[in-house]
PyMOL Python script that loads the backbone (N, CA, C, O; Angstrom):
from pymol import cmd

cmd.read_pdbstr("""\
ATOM      1  N   MET A   1       0.824  -1.191   0.000  1.00  0.00           N
ATOM      2  CA  MET A   1       0.000   0.000   0.000  1.00  0.00           C
ATOM      3  C   MET A   1       0.871   1.260   0.000  1.00  0.00           C
ATOM      4  O   MET A   1       0.538   2.258  -0.639  1.00  0.00           O
ATOM      5  N   SER A   2       1.980   1.199   0.718  1.00  0.00           N
ATOM      6  CA  SER A   2       2.863   2.372   0.769  1.00  0.00           C
ATOM      7  C   SER A   2       3.442   2.674  -0.599  1.00  0.00           C
ATOM      8  O   SER A   2       3.518   3.832  -1.008  1.00  0.00           O
ATOM      9  N   PHE A   3       3.855   1.615  -1.315  1.00  0.00           N
ATOM     10  CA  PHE A   3       4.402   1.811  -2.651  1.00  0.00           C
ATOM     11  C   PHE A   3       3.349   2.410  -3.578  1.00  0.00           C
ATOM     12  O   PHE A   3       3.656   3.313  -4.356  1.00  0.00           O
ATOM     13  N   ALA A   4       2.110   1.917  -3.504  1.00  0.00           N
ATOM     14  CA  ALA A   4       1.034   2.436  -4.340  1.00  0.00           C
ATOM     15  C   ALA A   4       0.743   3.897  -3.998  1.00  0.00           C
ATOM     16  O   ALA A   4       0.496   4.706  -4.893  1.00  0.00           O
ATOM     17  N   ALA A   5       0.769   4.236  -2.721  1.00  0.00           N
ATOM     18  CA  ALA A   5       0.510   5.616  -2.314  1.00  0.00           C
ATOM     19  C   ALA A   5       1.614   6.549  -2.802  1.00  0.00           C
ATOM     20  O   ALA A   5       1.328   7.638  -3.299  1.00  0.00           O
ATOM     21  N   LEU A   6       2.856   6.139  -2.667  1.00  0.00           N
ATOM     22  CA  LEU A   6       3.961   6.977  -3.132  1.00  0.00           C
ATOM     23  C   LEU A   6       3.962   7.128  -4.650  1.00  0.00           C
ATOM     24  O   LEU A   6       4.259   8.204  -5.169  1.00  0.00           O
ATOM     25  N   THR A   7       3.632   6.054  -5.361  1.00  0.00           N
ATOM     26  CA  THR A   7       3.549   6.131  -6.815  1.00  0.00           C
ATOM     27  C   THR A   7       2.428   7.065  -7.241  1.00  0.00           C
ATOM     28  O   THR A   7       2.600   7.862  -8.164  1.00  0.00           O
ATOM     29  N   SER A   8       1.295   6.976  -6.583  1.00  0.00           N
ATOM     30  CA  SER A   8       0.179   7.865  -6.882  1.00  0.00           C
ATOM     31  C   SER A   8       0.556   9.314  -6.609  1.00  0.00           C
ATOM     32  O   SER A   8       0.243  10.195  -7.410  1.00  0.00           O
ATOM     33  N   ALA A   9       1.216   9.571  -5.502  1.00  0.00           N
ATOM     34  CA  ALA A   9       1.637  10.936  -5.178  1.00  0.00           C
ATOM     35  C   ALA A   9       2.616  11.464  -6.218  1.00  0.00           C
ATOM     36  O   ALA A   9       2.558  12.639  -6.582  1.00  0.00           O
ATOM     37  N   LEU A  10       3.504  10.617  -6.695  1.00  0.00           N
ATOM     38  CA  LEU A  10       4.459  11.017  -7.724  1.00  0.00           C
ATOM     39  C   LEU A  10       3.747  11.397  -9.015  1.00  0.00           C
ATOM     40  O   LEU A  10       4.067  12.414  -9.629  1.00  0.00           O
ATOM     41  N   VAL A  11       2.788  10.584  -9.423  1.00  0.00           N
ATOM     42  CA  VAL A  11       2.059  10.858 -10.663  1.00  0.00           C
ATOM     43  C   VAL A  11       1.263  12.154 -10.547  1.00  0.00           C
ATOM     44  O   VAL A  11       1.254  12.958 -11.479  1.00  0.00           O
ATOM     45  N   VAL A  12       0.599  12.364  -9.418  1.00  0.00           N
ATOM     46  CA  VAL A  12      -0.183  13.585  -9.225  1.00  0.00           C
ATOM     47  C   VAL A  12       0.729  14.803  -9.190  1.00  0.00           C
ATOM     48  O   VAL A  12       0.423  15.823  -9.808  1.00  0.00           O
ATOM     49  N   ARG A  13       1.834  14.708  -8.481  1.00  0.00           N
ATOM     50  CA  ARG A  13       2.770  15.839  -8.382  1.00  0.00           C
ATOM     51  C   ARG A  13       3.383  16.156  -9.741  1.00  0.00           C
ATOM     52  O   ARG A  13       3.529  17.321 -10.111  1.00  0.00           O
ATOM     53  N   LYS A  14       3.738  15.114 -10.477  1.00  0.00           N
ATOM     54  CA  LYS A  14       4.361  15.303 -11.791  1.00  0.00           C
ATOM     55  C   LYS A  14       3.385  15.943 -12.772  1.00  0.00           C
ATOM     56  O   LYS A  14       3.775  16.788 -13.578  1.00  0.00           O
ATOM     57  N   GLY A  15       2.134  15.548 -12.707  1.00  0.00           N
ATOM     58  CA  GLY A  15       1.148  16.058 -13.648  1.00  0.00           C
ATOM     59  C   GLY A  15       0.645  17.453 -13.328  1.00  0.00           C
ATOM     60  O   GLY A  15       0.248  18.183 -14.237  1.00  0.00           O
ATOM     61  N   GLY A  16       0.650  17.842 -12.064  1.00  0.00           N
ATOM     62  CA  GLY A  16       0.064  19.106 -11.679  1.00  0.00           C
ATOM     63  C   GLY A  16       1.041  20.218 -11.388  1.00  0.00           C
ATOM     64  O   GLY A  16       0.616  21.327 -11.063  1.00  0.00           O
ATOM     65  N   ALA A  17       2.320  19.971 -11.490  1.00  0.00           N
ATOM     66  CA  ALA A  17       3.306  20.985 -11.113  1.00  0.00           C
ATOM     67  C   ALA A  17       3.982  21.576 -12.344  1.00  0.00           C
ATOM     68  O   ALA A  17       4.315  20.862 -13.290  1.00  0.00           O
ATOM     69  N   ILE A  18       4.174  22.872 -12.315  1.00  0.00           N
ATOM     70  CA  ILE A  18       4.863  23.517 -13.436  1.00  0.00           C
ATOM     71  C   ILE A  18       6.377  23.541 -13.215  1.00  0.00           C
ATOM     72  O   ILE A  18       7.141  23.809 -14.142  1.00  0.00           O
ATOM     73  N   ASP A  19       6.800  23.263 -11.991  1.00  0.00           N
ATOM     74  CA  ASP A  19       8.229  23.296 -11.691  1.00  0.00           C
ATOM     75  C   ASP A  19       8.888  21.918 -11.713  1.00  0.00           C
ATOM     76  O   ASP A  19      10.009  21.760 -11.230  1.00  0.00           O
ATOM     77  N   TRP A  20       8.196  20.916 -12.270  1.00  0.00           N
ATOM     78  CA  TRP A  20       8.737  19.559 -12.298  1.00  0.00           C
ATOM     79  C   TRP A  20       9.882  19.492 -13.301  1.00  0.00           C
ATOM     80  O   TRP A  20       9.742  19.946 -14.436  1.00  0.00           O
ATOM     81  N   ARG A  21      11.001  18.932 -12.889  1.00  0.00           N
ATOM     82  CA  ARG A  21      12.166  18.811 -13.766  1.00  0.00           C
ATOM     83  C   ARG A  21      12.373  17.365 -14.179  1.00  0.00           C
ATOM     84  O   ARG A  21      12.326  16.452 -13.355  1.00  0.00           O
ATOM     85  N   HIS A  22      12.599  17.177 -15.456  1.00  0.00           N
ATOM     86  CA  HIS A  22      12.918  15.851 -15.971  1.00  0.00           C
ATOM     87  C   HIS A  22      14.426  15.747 -16.108  1.00  0.00           C
ATOM     88  O   HIS A  22      15.086  16.705 -16.511  1.00  0.00           O
ATOM     89  N   PHE A  23      14.959  14.612 -15.781  1.00  0.00           N
ATOM     90  CA  PHE A  23      16.391  14.397 -15.946  1.00  0.00           C
ATOM     91  C   PHE A  23      16.611  12.969 -16.430  1.00  0.00           C
ATOM     92  O   PHE A  23      15.782  12.086 -16.209  1.00  0.00           O
ATOM     93  N   THR A  24      17.722  12.765 -17.083  1.00  0.00           N
ATOM     94  CA  THR A  24      18.045  11.438 -17.577  1.00  0.00           C
ATOM     95  C   THR A  24      18.977  10.748 -16.589  1.00  0.00           C
ATOM     96  O   THR A  24      19.871  11.365 -16.009  1.00  0.00           O
ATOM     97  N   LEU A  25      18.748   9.486 -16.420  1.00  0.00           N
ATOM     98  CA  LEU A  25      19.591   8.696 -15.531  1.00  0.00           C
ATOM     99  C   LEU A  25      20.891   8.341 -16.244  1.00  0.00           C
ATOM    100  O   LEU A  25      20.891   8.161 -17.462  1.00  0.00           O
ATOM    101  N   PRO A  26      21.987   8.238 -15.516  1.00  0.00           N
ATOM    102  CA  PRO A  26      23.229   7.779 -16.135  1.00  0.00           C
ATOM    103  C   PRO A  26      23.045   6.359 -16.685  1.00  0.00           C
ATOM    104  O   PRO A  26      22.404   5.519 -16.053  1.00  0.00           O
ATOM    105  N   SER A  27      23.602   6.110 -17.843  1.00  0.00           N
ATOM    106  CA  SER A  27      23.387   4.815 -18.502  1.00  0.00           C
ATOM    107  C   SER A  27      23.972   3.653 -17.706  1.00  0.00           C
ATOM    108  O   SER A  27      23.537   2.515 -17.877  1.00  0.00           O
ATOM    109  N   ILE A  28      24.940   3.914 -16.850  1.00  0.00           N
ATOM    110  CA  ILE A  28      25.529   2.826 -16.068  1.00  0.00           C
ATOM    111  C   ILE A  28      24.521   2.240 -15.075  1.00  0.00           C
ATOM    112  O   ILE A  28      24.681   1.101 -14.637  1.00  0.00           O
ATOM    113  N   LEU A  29      23.500   2.995 -14.721  1.00  0.00           N
ATOM    114  CA  LEU A  29      22.486   2.466 -13.805  1.00  0.00           C
ATOM    115  C   LEU A  29      21.695   1.324 -14.437  1.00  0.00           C
ATOM    116  O   LEU A  29      21.270   0.405 -13.737  1.00  0.00           O
ATOM    117  N   TYR A  30      21.496   1.374 -15.741  1.00  0.00           N
ATOM    118  CA  TYR A  30      20.814   0.269 -16.419  1.00  0.00           C
ATOM    119  C   TYR A  30      21.690  -0.983 -16.394  1.00  0.00           C
ATOM    120  O   TYR A  30      21.199  -2.092 -16.186  1.00  0.00           O
ATOM    121  N   LEU A  31      22.990  -0.792 -16.607  1.00  0.00           N
ATOM    122  CA  LEU A  31      23.925  -1.912 -16.514  1.00  0.00           C
ATOM    123  C   LEU A  31      23.965  -2.452 -15.083  1.00  0.00           C
ATOM    124  O   LEU A  31      24.012  -3.665 -14.880  1.00  0.00           O
ATOM    125  N   ASN A  32      23.948  -1.564 -14.103  1.00  0.00           N
ATOM    126  CA  ASN A  32      23.937  -1.983 -12.698  1.00  0.00           C
ATOM    127  C   ASN A  32      22.706  -2.814 -12.370  1.00  0.00           C
ATOM    128  O   ASN A  32      22.784  -3.756 -11.582  1.00  0.00           O
ATOM    129  N   THR A  33      21.577  -2.472 -12.967  1.00  0.00           N
ATOM    130  CA  THR A  33      20.361  -3.247 -12.744  1.00  0.00           C
ATOM    131  C   THR A  33      20.537  -4.666 -13.260  1.00  0.00           C
ATOM    132  O   THR A  33      20.144  -5.625 -12.596  1.00  0.00           O
ATOM    133  N   LEU A  34      21.127  -4.804 -14.443  1.00  0.00           N
ATOM    134  CA  LEU A  34      21.368  -6.136 -14.999  1.00  0.00           C
ATOM    135  C   LEU A  34      22.367  -6.922 -14.152  1.00  0.00           C
ATOM    136  O   LEU A  34      22.199  -8.124 -13.950  1.00  0.00           O
ATOM    137  N   VAL A  35      23.399  -6.250 -13.660  1.00  0.00           N
ATOM    138  CA  VAL A  35      24.382  -6.911 -12.801  1.00  0.00           C
ATOM    139  C   VAL A  35      23.719  -7.385 -11.513  1.00  0.00           C
ATOM    140  O   VAL A  35      23.992  -8.493 -11.052  1.00  0.00           O
ATOM    141  N   LEU A  36      22.866  -6.577 -10.937  1.00  0.00           N
ATOM    142  CA  LEU A  36      22.174  -6.950  -9.708  1.00  0.00           C
ATOM    143  C   LEU A  36      21.231  -8.135  -9.935  1.00  0.00           C
ATOM    144  O   LEU A  36      21.145  -9.031  -9.095  1.00  0.00           O
ATOM    145  N   LEU A  37      20.535  -8.139 -11.054  1.00  0.00           N
ATOM    146  CA  LEU A  37      19.665  -9.281 -11.379  1.00  0.00           C
ATOM    147  C   LEU A  37      20.492 -10.549 -11.591  1.00  0.00           C
ATOM    148  O   LEU A  37      20.111 -11.630 -11.140  1.00  0.00           O
ATOM    149  N   GLY A  38      21.623 -10.408 -12.280  1.00  0.00           N
ATOM    150  CA  GLY A  38      22.503 -11.560 -12.486  1.00  0.00           C
ATOM    151  C   GLY A  38      23.046 -12.095 -11.172  1.00  0.00           C
ATOM    152  O   GLY A  38      23.159 -13.307 -10.988  1.00  0.00           O
ATOM    153  N   SER A  39      23.378 -11.198 -10.267  1.00  0.00           N
ATOM    154  CA  SER A  39      23.865 -11.602  -8.956  1.00  0.00           C
ATOM    155  C   SER A  39      22.788 -12.371  -8.192  1.00  0.00           C
ATOM    156  O   SER A  39      23.092 -13.347  -7.506  1.00  0.00           O
ATOM    157  N   SER A  40      21.559 -11.945  -8.305  1.00  0.00           N
ATOM    158  CA  SER A  40      20.457 -12.653  -7.643  1.00  0.00           C
ATOM    159  C   SER A  40      20.291 -14.057  -8.216  1.00  0.00           C
ATOM    160  O   SER A  40      20.040 -15.011  -7.480  1.00  0.00           O
ATOM    161  N   VAL A  41      20.434 -14.175  -9.529  1.00  0.00           N
ATOM    162  CA  VAL A  41      20.301 -15.483 -10.175  1.00  0.00           C
ATOM    163  C   VAL A  41      21.426 -16.415  -9.722  1.00  0.00           C
ATOM    164  O   VAL A  41      21.173 -17.572  -9.386  1.00  0.00           O
ATOM    165  N   THR A  42      22.664 -15.920  -9.712  1.00  0.00           N
ATOM    166  CA  THR A  42      23.773 -16.782  -9.312  1.00  0.00           C
ATOM    167  C   THR A  42      23.683 -17.178  -7.835  1.00  0.00           C
ATOM    168  O   THR A  42      24.063 -18.290  -7.469  1.00  0.00           O
ATOM    169  N   LEU A  43      23.191 -16.287  -6.997  1.00  0.00           N
ATOM    170  CA  LEU A  43      23.003 -16.630  -5.589  1.00  0.00           C
ATOM    171  C   LEU A  43      21.949 -17.722  -5.428  1.00  0.00           C
ATOM    172  O   LEU A  43      22.107 -18.619  -4.601  1.00  0.00           O
ATOM    173  N   GLU A  44      20.888 -17.651  -6.205  1.00  0.00           N
ATOM    174  CA  GLU A  44      19.841 -18.677  -6.135  1.00  0.00           C
ATOM    175  C   GLU A  44      20.360 -20.015  -6.648  1.00  0.00           C
ATOM    176  O   GLU A  44      20.026 -21.059  -6.088  1.00  0.00           O
ATOM    177  N   ILE A  45      21.164 -20.000  -7.695  1.00  0.00           N
ATOM    178  CA  ILE A  45      21.760 -21.249  -8.202  1.00  0.00           C
ATOM    179  C   ILE A  45      22.631 -21.875  -7.119  1.00  0.00           C
ATOM    180  O   ILE A  45      22.561 -23.080  -6.880  1.00  0.00           O
ATOM    181  N   SER A  46      23.445 -21.060  -6.469  1.00  0.00           N
ATOM    182  CA  SER A  46      24.303 -21.566  -5.402  1.00  0.00           C
ATOM    183  C   SER A  46      23.480 -22.116  -4.248  1.00  0.00           C
ATOM    184  O   SER A  46      23.797 -23.173  -3.704  1.00  0.00           O
ATOM    185  N   ARG A  47      22.430 -21.408  -3.876  1.00  0.00           N
ATOM    186  CA  ARG A  47      21.577 -21.873  -2.775  1.00  0.00           C
ATOM    187  C   ARG A  47      20.962 -23.231  -3.089  1.00  0.00           C
ATOM    188  O   ARG A  47      20.902 -24.106  -2.226  1.00  0.00           O
ATOM    189  N   ARG A  48      20.511 -23.403  -4.318  1.00  0.00           N
ATOM    190  CA  ARG A  48      19.910 -24.686  -4.698  1.00  0.00           C
ATOM    191  C   ARG A  48      20.940 -25.807  -4.703  1.00  0.00           C
ATOM    192  O   ARG A  48      20.629 -26.941  -4.339  1.00  0.00           O
ATOM    193  N   ARG A  49      22.169 -25.495  -5.115  1.00  0.00           N
ATOM    194  CA  ARG A  49      23.211 -26.533  -5.117  1.00  0.00           C
ATOM    195  C   ARG A  49      23.596 -26.931  -3.700  1.00  0.00           C
ATOM    196  O   ARG A  49      23.885 -28.099  -3.441  1.00  0.00           O
ATOM    197  N   VAL A  50      23.602 -25.972  -2.784  1.00  0.00           N
ATOM    198  CA  VAL A  50      23.872 -26.310  -1.389  1.00  0.00           C
ATOM    199  C   VAL A  50      22.739 -27.173  -0.841  1.00  0.00           C
ATOM    200  O   VAL A  50      22.993 -28.120  -0.097  1.00  0.00           O
ATOM    201  N   ALA A  51      21.496 -26.861  -1.198  1.00  0.00           N
ATOM    202  CA  ALA A  51      20.357 -27.649  -0.724  1.00  0.00           C
ATOM    203  C   ALA A  51      20.433 -29.079  -1.238  1.00  0.00           C
ATOM    204  O   ALA A  51      20.118 -30.017  -0.506  1.00  0.00           O
ATOM    205  N   VAL A  52      20.850 -29.257  -2.490  1.00  0.00           N
ATOM    206  CA  VAL A  52      21.000 -30.601  -3.039  1.00  0.00           C
ATOM    207  C   VAL A  52      22.102 -31.347  -2.291  1.00  0.00           C
ATOM    208  O   VAL A  52      21.957 -32.526  -1.967  1.00  0.00           O
ATOM    209  N   PHE A  53      23.206 -30.646  -2.021  1.00  0.00           N
ATOM    210  CA  PHE A  53      24.316 -31.267  -1.297  1.00  0.00           C
ATOM    211  C   PHE A  53      23.894 -31.653   0.113  1.00  0.00           C
ATOM    212  O   PHE A  53      24.210 -32.748   0.577  1.00  0.00           O
ATOM    213  N   MET A  54      23.186 -30.769   0.793  1.00  0.00           N
ATOM    214  CA  MET A  54      22.761 -31.046   2.174  1.00  0.00           C
ATOM    215  C   MET A  54      21.729 -32.162   2.224  1.00  0.00           C
ATOM    216  O   MET A  54      21.616 -32.857   3.233  1.00  0.00           O
ATOM    217  N   GLY A  55      20.983 -32.336   1.155  1.00  0.00           N
ATOM    218  CA  GLY A  55      20.000 -33.410   1.098  1.00  0.00           C
ATOM    219  C   GLY A  55      20.622 -34.761   0.799  1.00  0.00           C
ATOM    220  O   GLY A  55      19.930 -35.779   0.798  1.00  0.00           O
ATOM    221  N   GLY A  56      21.926 -34.779   0.545  1.00  0.00           N
ATOM    222  CA  GLY A  56      22.605 -36.039   0.284  1.00  0.00           C
ATOM    223  C   GLY A  56      22.581 -36.459  -1.163  1.00  0.00           C
ATOM    224  O   GLY A  56      23.050 -37.547  -1.495  1.00  0.00           O
ATOM    225  N   LEU A  57      22.046 -35.621  -2.037  1.00  0.00           N
ATOM    226  CA  LEU A  57      21.950 -36.002  -3.438  1.00  0.00           C
ATOM    227  C   LEU A  57      23.182 -35.606  -4.245  1.00  0.00           C
ATOM    228  O   LEU A  57      23.447 -36.184  -5.299  1.00  0.00           O
ATOM    229  N   GLY A  58      23.924 -34.636  -3.760  1.00  0.00           N
ATOM    230  CA  GLY A  58      25.124 -34.193  -4.469  1.00  0.00           C
ATOM    231  C   GLY A  58      26.371 -34.603  -3.720  1.00  0.00           C
ATOM    232  O   GLY A  58      26.360 -34.749  -2.498  1.00  0.00           O
ATOM    233  N   SER A  59      27.445 -34.787  -4.464  1.00  0.00           N
ATOM    234  CA  SER A  59      28.674 -35.215  -3.816  1.00  0.00           C
ATOM    235  C   SER A  59      29.738 -34.127  -3.792  1.00  0.00           C
ATOM    236  O   SER A  59      30.773 -34.292  -3.145  1.00  0.00           O
ATOM    237  N   ARG A  60      29.498 -33.009  -4.493  1.00  0.00           N
ATOM    238  CA  ARG A  60      30.508 -31.948  -4.541  1.00  0.00           C
ATOM    239  C   ARG A  60      29.890 -30.629  -4.112  1.00  0.00           C
ATOM    240  O   ARG A  60      28.821 -30.238  -4.581  1.00  0.00           O
ATOM    241  N   LEU A  61      30.573 -29.966  -3.228  1.00  0.00           N
ATOM    242  CA  LEU A  61      30.144 -28.650  -2.776  1.00  0.00           C
ATOM    243  C   LEU A  61      30.892 -27.552  -3.535  1.00  0.00           C
ATOM    244  O   LEU A  61      30.550 -26.375  -3.411  1.00  0.00           O
ATOM    245  N   THR A  62      31.897 -27.919  -4.309  1.00  0.00           N
ATOM    246  CA  THR A  62      32.720 -26.927  -5.004  1.00  0.00           C
ATOM    247  C   THR A  62      31.925 -26.166  -6.063  1.00  0.00           C
ATOM    248  O   THR A  62      32.215 -24.999  -6.324  1.00  0.00           O
ATOM    249  N   ASP A  63      30.927 -26.804  -6.676  1.00  0.00           N
ATOM    250  CA  ASP A  63      30.095 -26.093  -7.661  1.00  0.00           C
ATOM    251  C   ASP A  63      29.381 -24.918  -7.019  1.00  0.00           C
ATOM    252  O   ASP A  63      29.274 -23.845  -7.612  1.00  0.00           O
ATOM    253  N   SER A  64      28.895 -25.124  -5.810  1.00  0.00           N
ATOM    254  CA  SER A  64      28.215 -24.054  -5.092  1.00  0.00           C
ATOM    255  C   SER A  64      29.180 -22.925  -4.765  1.00  0.00           C
ATOM    256  O   SER A  64      28.823 -21.752  -4.877  1.00  0.00           O
ATOM    257  N   ALA A  65      30.385 -23.263  -4.367  1.00  0.00           N
ATOM    258  CA  ALA A  65      31.381 -22.237  -4.042  1.00  0.00           C
ATOM    259  C   ALA A  65      31.726 -21.411  -5.277  1.00  0.00           C
ATOM    260  O   ALA A  65      31.917 -20.199  -5.177  1.00  0.00           O
ATOM    261  N   ARG A  66      31.805 -22.041  -6.412  1.00  0.00           N
ATOM    262  CA  ARG A  66      32.076 -21.295  -7.657  1.00  0.00           C
ATOM    263  C   ARG A  66      30.976 -20.282  -7.932  1.00  0.00           C
ATOM    264  O   ARG A  66      31.253 -19.143  -8.307  1.00  0.00           O
ATOM    265  N   TRP A  67      29.729 -20.698  -7.744  1.00  0.00           N
ATOM    266  CA  TRP A  67      28.621 -19.772  -7.978  1.00  0.00           C
ATOM    267  C   TRP A  67      28.629 -18.641  -6.951  1.00  0.00           C
ATOM    268  O   TRP A  67      28.253 -17.511  -7.265  1.00  0.00           O
ATOM    269  N   LEU A  68      29.053 -18.941  -5.737  1.00  0.00           N
ATOM    270  CA  LEU A  68      29.160 -17.886  -4.729  1.00  0.00           C
ATOM    271  C   LEU A  68      30.251 -16.884  -5.098  1.00  0.00           C
ATOM    272  O   LEU A  68      30.092 -15.685  -4.869  1.00  0.00           O
ATOM    273  N   TYR A  69      31.356 -17.363  -5.665  1.00  0.00           N
ATOM    274  CA  TYR A  69      32.410 -16.450  -6.115  1.00  0.00           C
ATOM    275  C   TYR A  69      31.921 -15.572  -7.266  1.00  0.00           C
ATOM    276  O   TYR A  69      32.270 -14.394  -7.340  1.00  0.00           O
ATOM    277  N   VAL A  70      31.125 -16.136  -8.153  1.00  0.00           N
ATOM    278  CA  VAL A  70      30.542 -15.335  -9.238  1.00  0.00           C
ATOM    279  C   VAL A  70      29.609 -14.282  -8.654  1.00  0.00           C
ATOM    280  O   VAL A  70      29.595 -13.138  -9.110  1.00  0.00           O
ATOM    281  N   THR A  71      28.825 -14.668  -7.642  1.00  0.00           N
ATOM    282  CA  THR A  71      27.924 -13.727  -6.977  1.00  0.00           C
ATOM    283  C   THR A  71      28.708 -12.609  -6.303  1.00  0.00           C
ATOM    284  O   THR A  71      28.322 -11.443  -6.374  1.00  0.00           O
ATOM    285  N   LEU A  72      29.812 -12.970  -5.647  1.00  0.00           N
ATOM    286  CA  LEU A  72      30.659 -11.971  -5.004  1.00  0.00           C
ATOM    287  C   LEU A  72      31.228 -11.004  -6.031  1.00  0.00           C
ATOM    288  O   LEU A  72      31.228  -9.793  -5.811  1.00  0.00           O
ATOM    289  N   PHE A  73      31.710 -11.529  -7.147  1.00  0.00           N
ATOM    290  CA  PHE A  73      32.249 -10.675  -8.200  1.00  0.00           C
ATOM    291  C   PHE A  73      31.190  -9.720  -8.738  1.00  0.00           C
ATOM    292  O   PHE A  73      31.457  -8.532  -8.924  1.00  0.00           O
ATOM    293  N   LEU A  74      29.991 -10.234  -8.988  1.00  0.00           N
ATOM    294  CA  LEU A  74      28.913  -9.376  -9.498  1.00  0.00           C
ATOM    295  C   LEU A  74      28.513  -8.328  -8.455  1.00  0.00           C
ATOM    296  O   LEU A  74      28.203  -7.191  -8.810  1.00  0.00           O
ATOM    297  N   GLY A  75      28.518  -8.697  -7.189  1.00  0.00           N
ATOM    298  CA  GLY A  75      28.210  -7.735  -6.136  1.00  0.00           C
ATOM    299  C   GLY A  75      29.243  -6.616  -6.081  1.00  0.00           C
ATOM    300  O   GLY A  75      28.889  -5.447  -5.929  1.00  0.00           O
ATOM    301  N   LEU A  76      30.517  -6.973  -6.204  1.00  0.00           N
ATOM    302  CA  LEU A  76      31.571  -5.957  -6.216  1.00  0.00           C
ATOM    303  C   LEU A  76      31.485  -5.084  -7.461  1.00  0.00           C
ATOM    304  O   LEU A  76      31.753  -3.884  -7.408  1.00  0.00           O
ATOM    305  N   LEU A  77      31.110  -5.693  -8.578  1.00  0.00           N
ATOM    306  CA  LEU A  77      30.922  -4.926  -9.807  1.00  0.00           C
ATOM    307  C   LEU A  77      29.772  -3.933  -9.657  1.00  0.00           C
ATOM    308  O   LEU A  77      29.849  -2.806 -10.147  1.00  0.00           O
ATOM    309  N   PHE A  78      28.713  -4.354  -8.981  1.00  0.00           N
ATOM    310  CA  PHE A  78      27.591  -3.464  -8.713  1.00  0.00           C
ATOM    311  C   PHE A  78      28.023  -2.283  -7.842  1.00  0.00           C
ATOM    312  O   PHE A  78      27.680  -1.137  -8.130  1.00  0.00           O
ATOM    313  N   VAL A  79      28.775  -2.565  -6.782  1.00  0.00           N
ATOM    314  CA  VAL A  79      29.244  -1.501  -5.894  1.00  0.00           C
ATOM    315  C   VAL A  79      30.148  -0.533  -6.650  1.00  0.00           C
ATOM    316  O   VAL A  79      30.064   0.679  -6.452  1.00  0.00           O
ATOM    317  N   ALA A  80      31.010  -1.060  -7.513  1.00  0.00           N
ATOM    318  CA  ALA A  80      31.880  -0.200  -8.318  1.00  0.00           C
ATOM    319  C   ALA A  80      31.055   0.682  -9.247  1.00  0.00           C
ATOM    320  O   ALA A  80      31.378   1.854  -9.438  1.00  0.00           O
ATOM    321  N   GLY A  81      29.998   0.130  -9.822  1.00  0.00           N
ATOM    322  CA  GLY A  81      29.118   0.919 -10.684  1.00  0.00           C
ATOM    323  C   GLY A  81      28.411   2.017  -9.917  1.00  0.00           C
ATOM    324  O   GLY A  81      28.273   3.135 -10.414  1.00  0.00           O
ATOM    325  N   GLN A  82      27.962   1.708  -8.708  1.00  0.00           N
ATOM    326  CA  GLN A  82      27.326   2.726  -7.884  1.00  0.00           C
ATOM    327  C   GLN A  82      28.322   3.821  -7.510  1.00  0.00           C
ATOM    328  O   GLN A  82      27.971   5.000  -7.470  1.00  0.00           O
ATOM    329  N   TYR A  83      29.550   3.429  -7.239  1.00  0.00           N
ATOM    330  CA  TYR A  83      30.586   4.414  -6.930  1.00  0.00           C
ATOM    331  C   TYR A  83      30.815   5.337  -8.126  1.00  0.00           C
ATOM    332  O   TYR A  83      30.963   6.548  -7.961  1.00  0.00           O
ATOM    333  N   LEU A  84      30.844   4.765  -9.324  1.00  0.00           N
ATOM    334  CA  LEU A  84      31.044   5.583 -10.526  1.00  0.00           C
ATOM    335  C   LEU A  84      29.907   6.578 -10.728  1.00  0.00           C
ATOM    336  O   LEU A  84      30.127   7.686 -11.216  1.00  0.00           O
ATOM    337  N   VAL A  85      28.704   6.187 -10.356  1.00  0.00           N
ATOM    338  CA  VAL A  85      27.565   7.097 -10.494  1.00  0.00           C
ATOM    339  C   VAL A  85      27.657   8.229  -9.469  1.00  0.00           C
ATOM    340  O   VAL A  85      27.385   9.384  -9.796  1.00  0.00           O
ATOM    341  N   LEU A  86      28.035   7.906  -8.246  1.00  0.00           N
ATOM    342  CA  LEU A  86      28.056   8.896  -7.180  1.00  0.00           C
ATOM    343  C   LEU A  86      29.294   9.793  -7.224  1.00  0.00           C
ATOM    344  O   LEU A  86      29.225  10.957  -6.829  1.00  0.00           O
ATOM    345  N   CYS A  87      30.405   9.275  -7.690  1.00  0.00           N
ATOM    346  CA  CYS A  87      31.663  10.021  -7.691  1.00  0.00           C
ATOM    347  C   CYS A  87      32.249  10.070  -9.101  1.00  0.00           C
ATOM    348  O   CYS A  87      33.271   9.431  -9.353  1.00  0.00           O
ATOM    349  N   PRO A  88      31.631  10.813 -10.031  1.00  0.00           N
ATOM    350  CA  PRO A  88      32.169  10.856 -11.384  1.00  0.00           C
ATOM    351  C   PRO A  88      33.496  11.609 -11.418  1.00  0.00           C
ATOM    352  O   PRO A  88      33.733  12.535 -10.643  1.00  0.00           O
ATOM    353  N   THR A  89      34.340  11.183 -12.331  1.00  0.00           N
ATOM    354  CA  THR A  89      35.629  11.869 -12.474  1.00  0.00           C
ATOM    355  C   THR A  89      35.440  13.133 -13.294  1.00  0.00           C
ATOM    356  O   THR A  89      34.586  13.187 -14.178  1.00  0.00           O
ATOM    357  N   ASN A  90      36.225  14.130 -13.002  1.00  0.00           N
ATOM    358  CA  ASN A  90      36.144  15.406 -13.713  1.00  0.00           C
ATOM    359  C   ASN A  90      37.227  15.458 -14.785  1.00  0.00           C
ATOM    360  O   ASN A  90      38.281  16.060 -14.582  1.00  0.00           O
ATOM    361  N   ASN A  91      36.965  14.831 -15.917  1.00  0.00           N
ATOM    362  CA  ASN A  91      37.931  14.838 -17.021  1.00  0.00           C
ATOM    363  C   ASN A  91      37.490  15.797 -18.097  1.00  0.00           C
ATOM    364  O   ASN A  91      38.172  15.945 -19.111  1.00  0.00           O
TER     365      ASN A  91
END
""", "prot")
cmd.dss("prot")
cmd.show_as("cartoon", "prot")
cmd.util.cbc("prot")
cmd.orient("prot")
């Protein structure tokens, strides 16, 4: 309900105000969204592999660790992207 209320307030404010400013988002934020989604997918793959291992059906836990390392890398890539958005270089 809170999300719906805030979205409604945004639409009403945007439509009724003459001082509303439009701005474009940095393109790296779209890439960051994809990286974050990919990180969620790799974390879920790792979680499922650990569940299979804990259930006695799998014999190797190393596959899960590899997916966790991929998740860690994607998480660090996301943080680096956020840093680039917040602290742009002045070239």
